[in-house]
N, C-alpha and C positions, 0 to 999 in steps of 0.2 A: 867640882870636876865636871867637865863636859865630855861626852862620848863623841868619838869621831863620827858615829852613825847619826848623830843629831844634825850634822852639817848638810845643807843642801849642796848641789853641785856648784852653785855660784859661791857659796861660803867656803867650799873646799878650795876654790880658785884664790880667794883672799888668803886662806891659810898657807897656800903654796906660792905666795907672791914672790916673784923673782925666779921661779922655776919655769921651764918651758910649758906652754899651755897643754901639750899632750900629756904631761905628768898628771894633770887632773883626771883626764880620761883613763889613764892607766890605774890610778888609785881607785877611782869610782868603779871601774870594771872589777878590780880585785875584790873590793869590799862587797859590792851589791850583787854581782853576777857569779863570782867564783867563791864567795863565802870565806875569803882569806883574811887572816889577821894581817895588819900592816907589815909586820916583820917578815911575813911569808910572801909578799908581793914582789917577786924577784925582777919584775920589769922596771922597778924604780931603784935608784941607787941605794946602796947600803947606808950611806950617811943620811939620806933623807928618811929612810925607814927608822933609823935611830932617833932622828929629830921628832918624827911623828909619835913614836912610842913615849918620848919624854914629855911632849906637850899634850898628848891625848892618851893617857894610860887607860886601861880597861876599867870600867866603872863597876864591873861585877867580877868577883874572884871566887872560883870554886874552892870550897873547903871540905866537901865530902861528896862522894859518889857511890851509889849502890845500884844494883841491877837485879832483874829477875826475869821470868819467862824466857829462860835460855838466852838472855841478853837482849831480848826484843823490847824490854821496858827498862829505861834508865832514869834515875832521879839524881839531880844535883842540888846541893845546898850552896847557894851563892852568898857571899858576904859583901855588903855594900860599904861605901867609904866611911860611913858613920857607925859601922858595927852591926847594923840591922841585917837580918838574913831572910832570904826567900828561897822557895823551892821551885824547880822546873822539871817537867817530866817529858821524856821523849818516848814515843810509842811507834814501833815499826810493825806494820801489817803487811799482808800479801800485796794489797793494791794501793797502799799509801803510807806515808811517813808523817806523823803528826807530833807537834810539840805543844804542850800545855804550859802557858806562861802565867806568871804572877804579875799583877798590876799594883799591888800594895804589899807592904810588909805588915802582916797581920790583917785583921778585918774588923770593922765596926758593926757589921750587920748582926752578929750574935746569934746566928741560926743554931738551934740547940744541938743538932746532931753533927755539927761540923767542927773539926778540931781547930781550924784557923779561927773560926768565930768564937770559940771558947777562949782562945788566947788573947783576944783583944787587938786593938789597932795601934800600930807604930807610926807609919807615915805613908804618903803616896810615893810611888816610884816615878822617876823621870822617864821621858820617851827613850833616852839612851839606855837606861837600865832595863827596860823591857826589850828593846831591839837587840841588845847584846845577849839576852837569854836566847832569842830566836837564832842568832847567828852562831852562838856556841853550839846549840843543838844541831844546826845545819852541818857544821863541821864534823860533829860526832856521828851524824847519819851517813856520811860519805862512805862508799861511792854512790849510795842512793840519794836522790834529790828530795829535800824537804818539800812536802806538798801541801800541808795543812797547818794552820796555826789556830789554836783555840785559846780564848781568854777565859780560862776556867780554873786557873791556879789560885794562889792566895789573893784574897781581896775581892772587892766588888768593882768590876771594871767601869761601870757607869757612875760610881762615886768619884772615880779619877777620870772624869769624862774627857778632858782635853788631851791627856796623855794617850788614852785608849784610841781616840779618833785619829790623833796624829800618827800613831804607830800603824793603824790600819791603812791610812792613806799612804804612808811611806812604803809599806810592804806591797801594796797594790801598785802604786805608781813607779817606785824605784827598783823593786825587786821583781815585779811582774807577776806576783801571786794573784790569781783570780780572787776577786772579792767573795765569790761563792765558796772559796776554800778557807775563808776567815770566819770564825764563829765567835760571837761575843755573848757571854753568859751574864745574866743579871737575876737578882732575887726579886726584882720588880720595882725599880726606881722609875715610876710612871712618867714623870715629866721628862726624864732623860731618854726614855724609850721614844717618846714623841719627838724629841729634839733629834735623836739619832735617825729617825725615819726621814727627816728632812735634809740629811747630809748628802744624799745621792750616792750612797754606798750600798750596792746590792749584796751585803753580807748576810750571814745566817744569824738570827737572833734566837737564843735559847733562854727561856724563862724558868728559873727554879721555882716551881709551883708548890709541890709537896702536900698541899691541902686545898680543897675547893669549897670549904666553908670558912667564914671569917673567924669563928671561935677557935677552931683547931689551928688555922694558919697563924693567928695571933700568937699562939704558943710556940709553934715550930719556927716561924719566920717573923720575928718581932717587927720588921719593917711594915708588915701588913697593917699594923695599928695606925700607920701614917698614910699608906696607900692601900686601901682595902681592895677586895676582889672586884668590886664594881669599878673602882678607879683604874685598877690594873687592866680590866677587860676593855675599858675605853681606850687606854693607851695601846693595847695590843691590836684593837680594831683599827686604830689610826695607823699603826705600823703596816698592817696588811693593805689598807686602802691606799697608802702613799707609795709603798715599795712594790706591792704585788708579790712579796716574798712570804711564803708560808713560814710560820714560826714553830718552834718546838717547845713543849713543856717538859721539864725534867721532874721526875717524881721518884724520890728515894723511898723504896718499899720498906716500911717499918711495921713489924709484926704487931697486930692488935692496936695500932695507932692510926694508920692511914691506909690499911689494906682490907677494910671491912666492906661489906656489900654496899653500904650507903656511900662509902668513899668512891667506889668505882662508878656508881651512878652519878654522883656530883661531878666527878672529873669528866665523865663522858659528856654530860650536858655542857660543861664549861668549854671543853676543847672543841666539841662539835660546832658550837655557835661561832667559833672563830676559824674553823677549818684547820685547826692546829694538829701537828703530829705530837704524839706522846712517847717519850723515851723513859722507860721504866728502869730504875737503877737499884739492884739489890744493895741494901744498906751495908756499908762497910763499918767494921767495929771502930768505935771512937771512945777512948777513956773519958769518963765523966758523963756519958749519956747511957743510962742503964737499961737499954732496950736491945732487941736483936732484929736482924733483918728478917723479912718474910721468907717463908719456905719456898723452894723452887716451884712446888705445886701451886702455891698461892700466887706467885708471880705469873705463872702460866695462865691461871684462871683470870687474873686481872687483865692480862694482855688479850686473851680470847674474848672476854666480856666487852672490853673496849671496842674490839673489832666488830663484834656482833652489833654494837650500837653505832657503827658507822665511823669510828675513829681509828685512824691509822696509828698503830702502836708497835714499838719494838722494845726488846730487852737489851740493855747495854751489857756487852761482855766485860766483866770485871778484869782490869789489868792493874798490876802493881800493888796488889793488896799486901803481899809479903814484905814489901819495903816501904809500907805506909805511903804509897804513891797513888792510891786509888781515890776516887771521888770522896771528898769530905775528910781525908786523912792528913792533908798537908798541915804541918804544925810547927815547923822549925823556926821559932821566933826568939828574939832576944830582948823582949821588952820587960823582962822581969816577972812576967805573969806565968809563962809556961815555956819549957824547952824540952823537946822530945825528938829523938831521931833513932829509928830502928836501922840497924846495919845488917839485918838478916837478909840473906839472899837465898834463892833456890835455883 
């Protein structure tokens, strides 16, 4: 199955062969500028809309929806054509509306505190499957305009490199989203970071660091055994040198594991040497990982200590925890290893 969103303007012209040329413009505007489903683009004839629905059915189908934060955070479970499922989260803030999209069904990175990583890997998503998550969320956000897209949902975006880059390019070129409002997260696929730096996309790169010594990071983020901190540092330095864009380090605060005095000192040294921003994330509860998040007092200490050492640091406001939509909690997969969905709302 191919998504209509995967077609370029020229390819839409081929799909609409025999129709007046202006139909392509009407369809393109409806899809990419007005966030409409084909059946809702009333500027084109009803018969043509039906034909498009028949030839290009949606490649993601919502099978569950939950919300929290008085409706400001919404999570959908989407089923794909082969039965695999992914999760997408929409977050409305005072100054922006952000969607967090998945790039894989499941994840092969096996980060110990992440529900998706515990579940295992099913498959890569296609560009259409990612783009349709974005536009579904954009329609749900109306009348507000979707302003930010973060590739921080299920999966490792840089392990599905070609899809991630194509989606970024399409959102930037065809929908007009500033690349600075597009954030790609990675656990540290060093060669892919270097490759991404050369793509000419001034996006934001967020590296899930979580430990700044190899022994601990090997345990928390197993990919570190392949691309250790020295190798990752070289890739991050290349990113900054080529793009001029400051990167961010994500750090899930885990009580007694990576929130000790030595941890903040190691993180400060590592981040300062790269001019990186640090985003501290209070750990969200994940079944199968028997630890707890750091106390609010310890999180504040960590932030203040980093700033004392010359590192810009912020604490991420937790959103969606009540519906398992917060960082590290996405886990609705159907690969036979784990299936979990909370329908609790508040």
